Structures are given as C-alpha cells and as structure tokens.
A tleap script that builds the chain and sets N, CA, C and O, in Angstrom:
source leaprc.protein.ff14SB
mol = sequence {
  NMET SER LYS ARG TYR ASN ASN LEU HIE LEU
  GLN TYR LYS ILE TRP LEU GLU SER ASP ASP
  GLY THR GLY VAL LEU GLY ASP GLY LYS TRP
  GLN ILE LEU LYS ALA ILE LYS SER GLU GLY
  SER LEU MET ALA ALA CYS GLU LYS LEU GLY
  ILE THR TYR ARG ARG THR TRP ASN ASP LEU
  LYS LYS ILE GLU GLN MET LEU GLY PHE ARG
  ILE ILE GLN LYS THR ARG GLY GLY LYS GLU
  GLY GLY LYS THR VAL LEU SER GLU GLU GLY
  LEU ARG LEU VAL GLY ALA PHE ASP HIE PHE
  HIE GLU LYS ILE ASP GLY LEU ILE GLN GLU
  ASN PHE ARG SER MET LEU ASP GLU LEU ARG
  CSER
}
set mol.1.N position { 31.302 -115.306 -57.477 }
set mol.1.CA position { 30.836 -114.737 -56.531 }
set mol.1.C position { 30.397 -116.046 -55.310 }
set mol.1.O position { 29.940 -117.104 -55.742 }
set mol.2.N position { 30.535 -115.898 -54.212 }
set mol.2.CA position { 30.157 -117.094 -53.372 }
set mol.2.C position { 28.753 -117.367 -52.956 }
set mol.2.O position { 28.146 -116.463 -52.382 }
set mol.3.N position { 28.268 -118.311 -53.138 }
set mol.3.CA position { 26.828 -118.898 -52.744 }
set mol.3.C position { 26.708 -119.398 -51.258 }
set mol.3.O position { 25.657 -119.801 -50.761 }
set mol.4.N position { 27.657 -119.337 -50.754 }
set mol.4.CA position { 27.749 -120.001 -49.309 }
set mol.4.C position { 26.777 -119.252 -48.534 }
set mol.4.O position { 26.439 -120.031 -47.643 }
set mol.5.N position { 26.168 -118.205 -48.396 }
set mol.5.CA position { 25.362 -117.370 -47.683 }
set mol.5.C position { 24.010 -117.043 -48.287 }
set mol.5.O position { 23.310 -116.138 -47.833 }
set mol.6.N position { 23.644 -117.817 -49.348 }
set mol.6.CA position { 22.222 -117.606 -49.817 }
set mol.6.C position { 20.952 -118.370 -49.195 }
set mol.6.O position { 19.767 -118.259 -49.511 }
set mol.7.N position { 21.464 -119.058 -48.361 }
set mol.7.CA position { 20.346 -119.984 -47.562 }
set mol.7.C position { 19.928 -119.006 -46.210 }
set mol.7.O position { 19.119 -119.341 -45.345 }
set mol.8.N position { 20.540 -117.964 -46.245 }
set mol.8.CA position { 20.325 -117.059 -45.087 }
set mol.8.C position { 19.265 -115.735 -44.919 }
set mol.8.O position { 19.184 -114.766 -45.674 }
set mol.9.N position { 18.514 -115.997 -43.739 }
set mol.9.CA position { 17.699 -114.756 -43.963 }
set mol.9.C position { 17.473 -114.363 -42.480 }
set mol.9.O position { 17.484 -115.132 -41.519 }
set mol.10.N position { 17.264 -113.008 -42.473 }
set mol.10.CA position { 17.469 -112.553 -41.542 }
set mol.10.C position { 15.571 -112.593 -40.578 }
set mol.10.O position { 14.449 -112.514 -41.078 }
set mol.11.N position { 16.010 -112.746 -39.101 }
set mol.11.CA position { 14.895 -112.771 -38.243 }
set mol.11.C position { 15.182 -111.786 -37.105 }
set mol.11.O position { 16.330 -111.715 -36.664 }
set mol.12.N position { 14.255 -111.064 -36.634 }
set mol.12.CA position { 14.427 -110.135 -35.465 }
set mol.12.C position { 12.969 -109.899 -35.063 }
set mol.12.O position { 11.936 -109.890 -35.733 }
set mol.13.N position { 13.264 -109.664 -33.446 }
set mol.13.CA position { 12.625 -108.978 -32.530 }
set mol.13.C position { 12.479 -107.880 -32.269 }
set mol.13.O position { 13.495 -107.273 -31.934 }
set mol.14.N position { 11.127 -107.104 -32.301 }
set mol.14.CA position { 11.438 -105.820 -31.413 }
set mol.14.C position { 10.407 -105.788 -30.412 }
set mol.14.O position { 9.230 -106.133 -30.512 }
set mol.15.N position { 11.207 -105.189 -29.162 }
set mol.15.CA position { 10.211 -104.867 -27.861 }
set mol.15.C position { 11.029 -104.090 -26.939 }
set mol.15.O position { 12.237 -104.070 -26.703 }
set mol.16.N position { 9.548 -103.161 -26.275 }
set mol.16.CA position { 10.317 -102.651 -25.468 }
set mol.16.C position { 10.329 -103.055 -24.124 }
set mol.16.O position { 9.660 -104.027 -23.773 }
set mol.17.N position { 11.284 -102.170 -23.028 }
set mol.17.CA position { 11.416 -102.575 -21.898 }
set mol.17.C position { 11.438 -101.824 -21.040 }
set mol.17.O position { 11.896 -100.741 -21.402 }
set mol.18.N position { 11.102 -101.875 -19.842 }
set mol.18.CA position { 11.334 -100.961 -18.985 }
set mol.18.C position { 12.544 -100.429 -18.243 }
set mol.18.O position { 13.321 -101.383 -18.206 }
set mol.19.N position { 13.121 -99.360 -17.613 }
set mol.19.CA position { 14.491 -99.379 -17.236 }
set mol.19.C position { 15.093 -100.317 -16.371 }
set mol.19.O position { 16.312 -100.491 -16.355 }
set mol.20.N position { 14.222 -100.993 -15.577 }
set mol.20.CA position { 14.807 -102.404 -15.049 }
set mol.20.C position { 14.996 -103.559 -15.835 }
set mol.20.O position { 15.466 -104.491 -15.182 }
set mol.21.N position { 14.781 -103.804 -17.040 }
set mol.21.CA position { 14.858 -104.382 -18.038 }
set mol.21.C position { 13.902 -105.428 -18.282 }
set mol.21.O position { 14.204 -106.459 -18.884 }
set mol.22.N position { 12.581 -105.149 -17.760 }
set mol.22.CA position { 11.132 -105.888 -18.090 }
set mol.22.C position { 10.849 -105.565 -19.570 }
set mol.22.O position { 10.992 -104.482 -20.137 }
set mol.23.N position { 10.331 -106.970 -20.175 }
set mol.23.CA position { 9.991 -106.393 -21.218 }
set mol.23.C position { 8.280 -106.048 -20.998 }
set mol.23.O position { 7.516 -106.690 -20.278 }
set mol.24.N position { 7.946 -104.863 -21.828 }
set mol.24.CA position { 6.896 -104.382 -21.798 }
set mol.24.C position { 5.794 -104.801 -23.033 }
set mol.24.O position { 4.698 -105.329 -22.844 }
set mol.25.N position { 6.317 -104.465 -24.194 }
set mol.25.CA position { 5.384 -104.756 -25.424 }
set mol.25.C position { 6.640 -104.803 -26.432 }
set mol.25.O position { 7.544 -104.008 -26.690 }
set mol.26.N position { 6.253 -106.231 -26.938 }
set mol.26.CA position { 7.356 -106.654 -28.139 }
set mol.26.C position { 6.347 -106.763 -29.307 }
set mol.26.O position { 5.208 -106.297 -29.308 }
set mol.27.N position { 6.942 -107.446 -30.288 }
set mol.27.CA position { 6.324 -107.913 -31.794 }
set mol.27.C position { 5.190 -108.656 -31.530 }
set mol.27.O position { 4.149 -108.394 -32.134 }
set mol.28.N position { 5.255 -109.799 -30.483 }
set mol.28.CA position { 4.026 -110.555 -30.133 }
set mol.28.C position { 2.911 -110.177 -29.835 }
set mol.28.O position { 1.884 -110.558 -30.396 }
set mol.29.N position { 2.982 -109.221 -28.729 }
set mol.29.CA position { 1.883 -108.396 -28.164 }
set mol.29.C position { 1.420 -107.481 -28.960 }
set mol.29.O position { 0.227 -107.182 -29.010 }
set mol.30.N position { 2.095 -107.087 -29.478 }
set mol.30.CA position { 1.366 -106.153 -30.613 }
set mol.30.C position { 0.519 -107.008 -31.582 }
set mol.30.O position { -0.649 -106.710 -31.829 }
set mol.31.N position { 0.951 -107.756 -31.962 }
set mol.31.CA position { 0.201 -109.094 -32.844 }
set mol.31.C position { -0.969 -109.491 -32.323 }
set mol.31.O position { -1.991 -109.680 -32.983 }
set mol.32.N position { -0.836 -109.651 -30.920 }
set mol.32.CA position { -2.167 -109.802 -30.212 }
set mol.32.C position { -2.833 -108.581 -30.054 }
set mol.32.O position { -4.054 -108.715 -30.133 }
set mol.33.N position { -2.427 -107.364 -29.846 }
set mol.33.CA position { -3.444 -106.129 -30.051 }
set mol.33.C position { -4.161 -105.923 -31.484 }
set mol.33.O position { -5.362 -105.672 -31.591 }
set mol.34.N position { -3.403 -106.040 -32.409 }
set mol.34.CA position { -3.717 -105.928 -33.669 }
set mol.34.C position { -5.154 -107.066 -33.953 }
set mol.34.O position { -6.246 -106.701 -34.390 }
set mol.35.N position { -4.865 -108.141 -33.661 }
set mol.35.CA position { -6.012 -109.221 -33.668 }
set mol.35.C position { -6.877 -109.037 -33.028 }
set mol.35.O position { -7.869 -109.616 -33.471 }
set mol.36.N position { -7.125 -108.281 -31.795 }
set mol.36.CA position { -8.011 -107.646 -30.979 }
set mol.36.C position { -8.933 -106.705 -31.677 }
set mol.36.O position { -10.163 -106.762 -31.670 }
set mol.37.N position { -8.157 -105.809 -32.297 }
set mol.37.CA position { -8.705 -104.641 -33.048 }
set mol.37.C position { -9.615 -105.371 -34.323 }
set mol.37.O position { -10.763 -105.178 -34.723 }
set mol.38.N position { -8.600 -106.235 -34.721 }
set mol.38.CA position { -9.521 -106.664 -36.036 }
set mol.38.C position { -10.705 -107.765 -35.909 }
set mol.38.O position { -11.597 -107.921 -36.743 }
set mol.39.N position { -10.522 -108.592 -34.554 }
set mol.39.CA position { -11.445 -109.286 -34.350 }
set mol.39.C position { -12.741 -109.073 -33.332 }
set mol.39.O position { -13.770 -109.736 -33.209 }
set mol.40.N position { -12.314 -107.986 -32.712 }
set mol.40.CA position { -13.386 -107.327 -31.850 }
set mol.40.C position { -13.485 -107.723 -30.732 }
set mol.40.O position { -14.127 -107.064 -29.914 }
set mol.41.N position { -12.793 -109.077 -30.341 }
set mol.41.CA position { -12.970 -109.793 -29.091 }
set mol.41.C position { -11.569 -110.610 -28.857 }
set mol.41.O position { -11.118 -111.278 -29.788 }
set mol.42.N position { -10.845 -110.541 -27.522 }
set mol.42.CA position { -9.840 -111.387 -27.171 }
set mol.42.C position { -10.049 -112.716 -27.312 }
set mol.42.O position { -9.059 -113.413 -27.533 }
set mol.43.N position { -11.181 -113.257 -27.231 }
set mol.43.CA position { -11.085 -114.754 -27.448 }
set mol.43.C position { -11.044 -115.038 -29.030 }
set mol.43.O position { -10.438 -116.011 -29.479 }
set mol.44.N position { -11.501 -114.429 -29.571 }
set mol.44.CA position { -11.196 -114.622 -31.172 }
set mol.44.C position { -9.950 -114.151 -31.504 }
set mol.44.O position { -9.760 -114.556 -32.651 }
set mol.45.N position { -8.958 -113.498 -31.127 }
set mol.45.CA position { -8.119 -112.917 -31.397 }
set mol.45.C position { -6.900 -113.787 -31.053 }
set mol.45.O position { -5.862 -113.853 -31.712 }
set mol.46.N position { -7.233 -114.549 -29.736 }
set mol.46.CA position { -6.174 -115.886 -29.159 }
set mol.46.C position { -6.831 -117.024 -30.112 }
set mol.46.O position { -5.995 -117.926 -30.145 }
set mol.47.N position { -7.987 -117.401 -30.928 }
set mol.47.CA position { -8.142 -118.379 -31.656 }
set mol.47.C position { -7.412 -118.005 -32.840 }
set mol.47.O position { -6.816 -118.950 -33.356 }
set mol.48.N position { -7.289 -116.863 -33.429 }
set mol.48.CA position { -6.568 -116.629 -34.716 }
set mol.48.C position { -5.230 -116.975 -34.418 }
set mol.48.O position { -4.623 -117.841 -35.048 }
set mol.49.N position { -4.697 -116.261 -33.380 }
set mol.49.CA position { -3.045 -116.930 -33.023 }
set mol.49.C position { -2.958 -117.800 -32.611 }
set mol.49.O position { -1.774 -118.129 -32.678 }
set mol.50.N position { -3.720 -118.760 -31.989 }
set mol.50.CA position { -3.411 -119.991 -31.645 }
set mol.50.C position { -2.665 -119.745 -30.480 }
set mol.50.O position { -1.553 -120.272 -30.446 }
set mol.51.N position { -3.034 -119.031 -29.468 }
set mol.51.CA position { -2.752 -118.516 -28.192 }
set mol.51.C position { -3.720 -119.180 -27.091 }
set mol.51.O position { -4.730 -119.815 -27.395 }
set mol.52.N position { -3.325 -118.972 -25.894 }
set mol.52.CA position { -4.249 -119.086 -24.552 }
set mol.52.C position { -5.073 -117.793 -24.135 }
set mol.52.O position { -4.505 -116.705 -24.225 }
set mol.53.N position { -6.118 -117.846 -23.775 }
set mol.53.CA position { -6.962 -116.566 -23.122 }
set mol.53.C position { -6.185 -116.325 -22.315 }
set mol.53.O position { -5.313 -115.468 -22.460 }
set mol.54.N position { -6.336 -117.031 -21.294 }
set mol.54.CA position { -5.918 -116.593 -19.741 }
set mol.54.C position { -4.619 -116.215 -19.504 }
set mol.54.O position { -4.393 -115.438 -18.577 }
set mol.55.N position { -3.613 -116.693 -20.278 }
set mol.55.CA position { -1.818 -116.053 -20.196 }
set mol.55.C position { -2.361 -114.857 -21.021 }
set mol.55.O position { -2.116 -113.806 -20.429 }
set mol.56.N position { -2.967 -114.685 -22.099 }
set mol.56.CA position { -2.912 -113.574 -22.842 }
set mol.56.C position { -3.684 -112.826 -21.924 }
set mol.56.O position { -3.088 -111.831 -21.512 }
set mol.57.N position { -4.790 -112.986 -21.488 }
set mol.57.CA position { -5.149 -111.840 -20.459 }
set mol.57.C position { -4.624 -111.448 -19.423 }
set mol.57.O position { -4.992 -110.427 -18.842 }
set mol.58.N position { -3.524 -112.325 -18.966 }
set mol.58.CA position { -2.765 -111.693 -17.910 }
set mol.58.C position { -1.604 -110.897 -18.605 }
set mol.58.O position { -1.339 -109.797 -18.121 }
set mol.59.N position { -1.072 -111.219 -19.404 }
set mol.59.CA position { 0.087 -110.316 -20.283 }
set mol.59.C position { -0.474 -109.091 -20.091 }
set mol.59.O position { -0.172 -108.298 -19.199 }
set mol.60.N position { -1.413 -108.926 -21.062 }
set mol.60.CA position { -2.007 -107.809 -21.612 }
set mol.60.C position { -2.310 -107.045 -19.836 }
set mol.60.O position { -1.828 -105.939 -19.593 }
set mol.61.N position { -3.109 -107.783 -18.787 }
set mol.61.CA position { -3.219 -106.505 -17.841 }
set mol.61.C position { -1.750 -106.308 -16.940 }
set mol.61.O position { -1.776 -105.491 -16.020 }
set mol.62.N position { -0.643 -106.966 -17.182 }
set mol.62.CA position { 0.768 -106.778 -16.907 }
set mol.62.C position { 1.308 -105.554 -17.476 }
set mol.62.O position { 1.956 -104.694 -16.880 }
set mol.63.N position { 0.877 -105.581 -19.018 }
set mol.63.CA position { 1.357 -104.256 -19.696 }
set mol.63.C position { 0.647 -102.982 -19.164 }
set mol.63.O position { 1.267 -102.012 -18.729 }
set mol.64.N position { -0.707 -103.066 -19.233 }
set mol.64.CA position { -1.461 -101.745 -18.727 }
set mol.64.C position { -0.751 -101.521 -17.374 }
set mol.64.O position { -0.353 -100.372 -17.182 }
set mol.65.N position { -0.532 -102.418 -16.422 }
set mol.65.CA position { 0.129 -102.282 -15.070 }
set mol.65.C position { 1.573 -101.319 -15.150 }
set mol.65.O position { 1.828 -100.359 -14.423 }
set mol.66.N position { 2.417 -101.868 -16.240 }
set mol.66.CA position { 3.763 -101.185 -16.408 }
set mol.66.C position { 3.602 -100.133 -17.055 }
set mol.66.O position { 4.275 -99.179 -16.664 }
set mol.67.N position { 2.622 -99.893 -18.328 }
set mol.67.CA position { 2.383 -98.555 -18.541 }
set mol.67.C position { 1.675 -97.577 -17.754 }
set mol.67.O position { 1.682 -96.397 -18.105 }
set mol.68.N position { 0.986 -98.008 -16.591 }
set mol.68.CA position { 0.070 -96.718 -16.348 }
set mol.68.C position { -1.218 -96.565 -16.884 }
set mol.68.O position { -1.813 -95.698 -16.244 }
set mol.69.N position { -2.045 -97.137 -17.976 }
set mol.69.CA position { -2.981 -96.956 -18.644 }
set mol.69.C position { -3.608 -97.946 -19.387 }
set mol.69.O position { -2.937 -98.598 -20.187 }
set mol.70.N position { -4.797 -98.157 -19.243 }
set mol.70.CA position { -5.671 -99.037 -20.022 }
set mol.70.C position { -5.481 -99.423 -21.298 }
set mol.70.O position { -5.898 -98.530 -22.036 }
set mol.71.N position { -4.982 -100.469 -21.995 }
set mol.71.CA position { -4.778 -100.762 -23.651 }
set mol.71.C position { -6.092 -101.312 -24.139 }
set mol.71.O position { -6.475 -100.888 -25.229 }
set mol.72.N position { -6.832 -102.173 -23.519 }
set mol.72.CA position { -7.904 -102.772 -23.754 }
set mol.72.C position { -9.583 -102.245 -22.851 }
set mol.72.O position { -9.683 -101.550 -21.839 }
set mol.73.N position { -10.508 -102.775 -23.539 }
set mol.73.CA position { -11.539 -102.356 -22.644 }
set mol.73.C position { -12.405 -103.706 -23.159 }
set mol.73.O position { -12.410 -104.281 -24.247 }
set mol.74.N position { -13.232 -103.994 -21.740 }
set mol.74.CA position { -13.847 -105.481 -22.007 }
set mol.74.C position { -15.155 -105.066 -21.676 }
set mol.74.O position { -15.383 -104.231 -20.801 }
set mol.75.N position { -16.081 -105.670 -22.404 }
set mol.75.CA position { -17.637 -105.798 -22.121 }
set mol.75.C position { -18.121 -107.111 -21.995 }
set mol.75.O position { -18.387 -107.807 -22.975 }
set mol.76.N position { -18.234 -107.448 -20.928 }
set mol.76.CA position { -18.876 -108.900 -20.683 }
set mol.76.C position { -19.885 -109.026 -21.476 }
set mol.76.O position { -20.561 -108.108 -21.941 }
set mol.77.N position { -20.056 -110.565 -21.714 }
set mol.77.CA position { -20.929 -111.056 -22.796 }
set mol.77.C position { -22.829 -110.728 -22.313 }
set mol.77.O position { -23.254 -110.318 -21.233 }
set mol.78.N position { -23.368 -110.982 -23.174 }
set mol.78.CA position { -24.796 -110.804 -23.006 }
set mol.78.C position { -25.610 -110.988 -24.007 }
set mol.78.O position { -25.034 -111.753 -24.780 }
set mol.79.N position { -26.875 -110.639 -24.511 }
set mol.79.CA position { -27.331 -111.021 -25.648 }
set mol.79.C position { -26.604 -111.120 -26.969 }
set mol.79.O position { -26.766 -112.052 -27.756 }
set mol.80.N position { -25.832 -110.148 -27.150 }
set mol.80.CA position { -24.811 -109.936 -28.258 }
set mol.80.C position { -23.048 -110.729 -28.317 }
set mol.80.O position { -22.242 -110.940 -29.224 }
set mol.81.N position { -23.066 -110.951 -26.981 }
set mol.81.CA position { -21.489 -111.673 -26.602 }
set mol.81.C position { -20.863 -110.735 -25.921 }
set mol.81.O position { -21.523 -109.709 -25.750 }
set mol.82.N position { -19.893 -110.756 -25.515 }
set mol.82.CA position { -18.733 -110.037 -24.901 }
set mol.82.C position { -17.727 -109.395 -25.826 }
set mol.82.O position { -17.243 -110.103 -26.709 }
set mol.83.N position { -17.444 -108.426 -25.746 }
set mol.83.CA position { -16.348 -107.917 -27.173 }
set mol.83.C position { -15.112 -107.188 -25.941 }
set mol.83.O position { -15.475 -106.652 -24.894 }
set mol.84.N position { -13.921 -107.304 -26.290 }
set mol.84.CA position { -12.797 -106.620 -26.219 }
set mol.84.C position { -12.567 -105.631 -27.327 }
set mol.84.O position { -12.858 -105.918 -28.488 }
set mol.85.N position { -12.035 -104.438 -26.980 }
set mol.85.CA position { -11.479 -103.293 -28.323 }
set mol.85.C position { -10.292 -102.898 -27.629 }
set mol.85.O position { -10.058 -103.115 -26.440 }
set mol.86.N position { -9.631 -102.362 -28.368 }
set mol.86.CA position { -8.837 -101.399 -27.533 }
set mol.86.C position { -8.887 -99.899 -27.335 }
set mol.86.O position { -9.405 -99.154 -28.166 }
set mol.87.N position { -8.334 -99.479 -26.207 }
set mol.87.CA position { -8.462 -98.080 -25.592 }
set mol.87.C position { -8.246 -97.317 -26.906 }
set mol.87.O position { -8.056 -97.649 -28.076 }
set mol.88.N position { -8.366 -96.033 -26.163 }
set mol.88.CA position { -7.828 -94.770 -27.167 }
set mol.88.C position { -6.508 -94.978 -27.020 }
set mol.88.O position { -5.991 -94.794 -28.122 }
set mol.89.N position { -5.707 -95.267 -26.223 }
set mol.89.CA position { -4.263 -95.165 -25.888 }
set mol.89.C position { -3.958 -96.859 -26.422 }
set mol.89.O position { -2.793 -97.097 -26.743 }
set mol.90.N position { -4.860 -97.876 -26.504 }
set mol.90.CA position { -4.239 -99.050 -27.150 }
set mol.90.C position { -4.049 -98.689 -28.559 }
set mol.90.O position { -3.018 -98.966 -29.172 }
set mol.91.N position { -5.282 -97.924 -29.190 }
set mol.91.CA position { -5.072 -97.551 -30.509 }
set mol.91.C position { -4.095 -96.814 -30.748 }
set mol.91.O position { -3.595 -97.123 -31.829 }
set mol.92.N position { -3.551 -95.934 -30.221 }
set mol.92.CA position { -2.299 -94.974 -30.378 }
set mol.92.C position { -1.381 -95.939 -30.142 }
set mol.92.O position { -0.789 -95.976 -31.221 }
set mol.93.N position { -0.822 -96.823 -29.373 }
set mol.93.CA position { 0.334 -97.617 -28.894 }
set mol.93.C position { 0.402 -98.627 -30.427 }
set mol.93.O position { 1.452 -98.777 -31.052 }
set mol.94.N position { -0.628 -99.106 -30.749 }
set mol.94.CA position { -0.750 -99.963 -31.733 }
set mol.94.C position { -0.364 -99.314 -33.146 }
set mol.94.O position { 0.373 -99.872 -33.959 }
set mol.95.N position { -1.022 -97.931 -33.348 }
set mol.95.CA position { -0.656 -97.072 -34.430 }
set mol.95.C position { 1.014 -96.941 -34.708 }
set mol.95.O position { 1.647 -97.340 -35.686 }
set mol.96.N position { 1.556 -96.149 -33.341 }
set mol.96.CA position { 2.690 -96.028 -33.072 }
set mol.96.C position { 3.899 -97.204 -33.329 }
set mol.96.O position { 5.033 -96.941 -33.732 }
set mol.97.N position { 3.440 -98.421 -33.035 }
set mol.97.CA position { 4.307 -99.370 -33.529 }
set mol.97.C position { 4.208 -99.817 -34.621 }
set mol.97.O position { 5.133 -100.433 -35.150 }
set mol.98.N position { 3.116 -99.612 -35.166 }
set mol.98.CA position { 2.671 -100.107 -36.574 }
set mol.98.C position { 3.805 -98.782 -37.746 }
set mol.98.O position { 4.620 -99.060 -38.625 }
set mol.99.N position { 3.489 -97.811 -37.378 }
set mol.99.CA position { 4.408 -96.756 -37.909 }
set mol.99.C position { 5.853 -97.216 -37.719 }
set mol.99.O position { 6.421 -97.548 -38.760 }
set mol.100.N position { 6.597 -97.303 -36.516 }
set mol.100.CA position { 7.962 -97.700 -36.191 }
set mol.100.C position { 8.375 -98.697 -37.262 }
set mol.100.O position { 9.291 -98.447 -38.044 }
set mol.101.N position { 7.549 -100.049 -37.287 }
set mol.101.CA position { 7.753 -101.296 -38.179 }
set mol.101.C position { 7.730 -100.575 -39.809 }
set mol.101.O position { 8.567 -100.771 -40.691 }
set mol.102.N position { 6.923 -99.997 -39.858 }
set mol.102.CA position { 6.954 -99.517 -41.364 }
set mol.102.C position { 8.075 -98.798 -41.504 }
set mol.102.O position { 8.585 -98.897 -42.620 }
set mol.103.N position { 8.703 -98.009 -40.627 }
set mol.103.CA position { 10.250 -97.307 -41.168 }
set mol.103.C position { 11.260 -98.150 -40.784 }
set mol.103.O position { 12.378 -97.752 -41.109 }
set mol.104.N position { 11.223 -98.994 -40.305 }
set mol.104.CA position { 12.375 -99.987 -39.530 }
set mol.104.C position { 12.990 -101.047 -40.467 }
set mol.104.O position { 14.094 -101.209 -40.988 }
set mol.105.N position { 11.479 -101.884 -40.458 }
set mol.105.CA position { 11.621 -103.221 -41.308 }
set mol.105.C position { 12.206 -102.818 -42.648 }
set mol.105.O position { 13.149 -103.498 -43.054 }
set mol.106.N position { 11.775 -101.801 -43.397 }
set mol.106.CA position { 12.844 -101.643 -44.639 }
set mol.106.C position { 14.250 -101.582 -44.707 }
set mol.106.O position { 15.020 -102.077 -45.530 }
set mol.107.N position { 14.490 -100.792 -43.558 }
set mol.107.CA position { 15.839 -100.304 -43.039 }
set mol.107.C position { 16.703 -101.741 -42.869 }
set mol.107.O position { 17.787 -102.072 -43.349 }
set mol.108.N position { 15.898 -102.354 -42.109 }
set mol.108.CA position { 16.626 -103.501 -41.281 }
set mol.108.C position { 17.002 -104.257 -42.467 }
set mol.108.O position { 18.214 -104.286 -42.683 }
set mol.109.N position { 16.103 -104.996 -43.447 }
set mol.109.CA position { 15.959 -105.412 -44.813 }
set mol.109.C position { 17.635 -105.104 -45.472 }
set mol.109.O position { 18.671 -105.767 -45.508 }
set mol.110.N position { 17.261 -103.853 -45.901 }
set mol.110.CA position { 18.095 -103.303 -46.637 }
set mol.110.C position { 19.549 -103.013 -46.203 }
set mol.110.O position { 20.300 -102.754 -47.143 }
set mol.111.N position { 20.028 -103.005 -45.132 }
set mol.111.CA position { 21.085 -103.309 -44.623 }
set mol.111.C position { 21.491 -104.719 -44.496 }
set mol.111.O position { 22.616 -105.041 -44.878 }
set mol.112.N position { 20.595 -105.687 -43.943 }
set mol.112.CA position { 20.808 -106.867 -43.931 }
set mol.112.C position { 21.574 -107.393 -45.395 }
set mol.112.O position { 22.683 -107.927 -45.438 }
set mol.113.N position { 20.704 -107.104 -46.549 }
set mol.113.CA position { 21.048 -107.565 -47.837 }
set mol.113.C position { 22.475 -106.678 -48.547 }
set mol.113.O position { 23.049 -106.899 -49.614 }
set mol.114.N position { 22.749 -105.658 -47.533 }
set mol.114.CA position { 24.287 -105.106 -47.536 }
set mol.114.C position { 25.347 -106.023 -47.218 }
set mol.114.O position { 26.289 -106.352 -47.940 }
set mol.115.N position { 25.040 -106.452 -45.877 }
set mol.115.CA position { 25.908 -107.344 -45.138 }
set mol.115.C position { 26.111 -108.372 -46.092 }
set mol.115.O position { 27.265 -108.713 -46.355 }
set mol.116.N position { 24.902 -109.045 -46.782 }
set mol.116.CA position { 25.365 -110.333 -47.409 }
set mol.116.C position { 26.197 -110.370 -48.560 }
set mol.116.O position { 26.948 -111.287 -48.893 }
set mol.117.N position { 25.909 -108.838 -49.379 }
set mol.117.CA position { 26.607 -108.660 -50.240 }
set mol.117.C position { 28.341 -108.524 -49.762 }
set mol.117.O position { 29.251 -109.083 -50.373 }
set mol.118.N position { 28.477 -107.855 -48.826 }
set mol.118.CA position { 29.921 -107.637 -48.313 }
set mol.118.C position { 30.469 -109.286 -47.984 }
set mol.118.O position { 31.555 -109.665 -48.423 }
set mol.119.N position { 29.590 -110.171 -47.179 }
set mol.119.CA position { 30.202 -111.375 -47.314 }
set mol.119.C position { 30.334 -112.041 -48.359 }
set mol.119.O position { 31.267 -112.843 -48.380 }
set mol.120.N position { 29.369 -111.916 -49.663 }
set mol.120.CA position { 29.638 -112.780 -50.842 }
set mol.120.C position { 30.768 -112.109 -51.524 }
set mol.120.O position { 31.283 -112.881 -52.332 }
set mol.121.N position { 31.344 -110.932 -51.489 }
set mol.121.CA position { 32.507 -110.523 -52.071 }
set mol.121.C position { 33.730 -110.875 -51.705 }
set mol.121.O position { 34.707 -110.436 -52.313 }
savepdb mol mol.pdb
quit
C-alpha cells in the first residue's frame, strides 16, 4: 500500500454568493457571527478572532445590505458598556449554517478518505 498520500489533509471553505458572484456569507463571517453570539459584543468577538473591528463592522453591514435584513443589533455604550447581538434573522442564519456544516462536513471528510483509499490502491 502506498504511503505517498499520508501527508494530505483536506481543507475547504463554504460560502454563499449572489447571482452576480459577489460573496455574501462564508465560513469566516459565520465564525464572526458565532463569536458575536457567544461574546455579546463585536469588539470582544474581534479580539477573540484577532481581526479588526472597523473592517468587520463594514463587512457585516455589506452582508446586511446584500441580504436585505439586519443580522446584528448594536447598543451603544453606557454605564454597562455597549453590546452587539445577533438579530432574530442573524440567529436563524447562524443556526442554518451550523446545521448545514453538521450535515456536510462528515460527508466531505468521508469522501476525502475514500479518495485517498482509491489513490493508495
């Protein structure tokens, strides 16, 4: 059996795009939305992921513009500080992407292992 393929690992990204090919939402933005959900703030999510606040804010606003609905809700700071949470539609979007990944990731890995078995034989 050939060991030439033992050092290969599959990497892939999933994203949604509009009719004109513009990227709308992918794995990276999905991770940002999940971090906002868990951290309760865009700033904390950006710090956790090591990304810039301004660019991320602009990217999220572009996504909202392309989708036609709000995915985040921001409350300005005050005594308790500001917060950013996912809107109801944002929560639905993250949940649907979660479920999609749950279904697809295993299939992709299984088929990758089958491909490697075929290459090794």
